[in-house]
N, C-alpha and C positions, 0 to 999 in steps of 0.2 A: 807253606807254612804245612809238618808234615804232622799225624796223630799216630800216637802209637796205641796198638790196641792188646789187650791180652787174650789170648785164649786157651780155654782149659777143657780138662777132661777127654784130651789127647788119646786116641790110641797110640800104643806103645810104638807104632809099625810105622806112624806118620815122620818125616825125614821134613827138613825144613827147605826142600825143594817143592815137596808135596803141596804143603801150606802154602809158600807163593803163589805157585798154580793156581790152588782152588781159589787165594781171594783175589786172583787179577780178573777173575769174573765178576768183582762187584766194582773195580775202580783200579788205577795205578798204585803198584806198589814198590814202595820204597827198600822194604828188606823185610825178611820172615825169618825166625830164626827157632829151633825147638830147643830146651833146654833139656840137656844133658846132666846124670849123675857124675861127678867129677871121679868117684872109686868106682864105678862100675861101666861106664860106659852108657849106659842105660838110659833110656826116654825119662824125663822125670812126668811127661804126662800132661806137660803144658807148654806154651810159646808165645812170643810176641811177633806181631806185625806193625810195619810203618805203614801206614797209606802216605800219601802223597797230599792228599789236599783233607779237613775236617769233612766234605758232602761224601768222597771216597770210603773214609770211616766210618759215618753215618749208614752208606748203602748197606758196607758191610755188618756192621751190626745189626742191620733189618734182616739180612740177606739170611745171614749163618746163624745167630744167636739162637740154642734151641734146637737147631736141626740137626740131623744125622750127618755125620761125617767116618768113614770109616769103621761104622757099627757101632759109634759113640755118639752121643747126644751133646755135640759141643757148645761151651759158655764161652760168648765173644761178647766183649766189656771195653771200655776206655782205659787204658792201663793207669794204676796210680802211679805216684812218686816212689821209688822205693825209701823207704824208712830208715836212717840211721840206725843200723843193731851195735856200733862200734866195733872195736876190729877182733877180729880172731878167737879162737875159744880158749881152754886151757882152763885149769880151777882159777878160781878168785875166792879164795877162802871160803868159808861155810862148810868144810868136810871134815868128818871127825879123826883126820889121818894125822899123823907128826909131819914136822918139817924137817 
């Protein structure tokens, strides 16, 4: 069973590969992904790391949460399931314009 971790307050220079290498010191890493903005291609300053076991995930949280990584104090905790925010954007009424 693997555990997914949220990693926040990342430097914009950190890559997914950097994150993988950093977290590998705490245990077996299944995957590591920095989230990038679709329009600009720039890092959004957070990512997710999937550790191989719950013990590895707990070790990573204890080892890295609140510590300096590339000049920033990172936040590491258990990732929460994503809320279903509905689909797409666009206007859904409520504006003062005419159709």
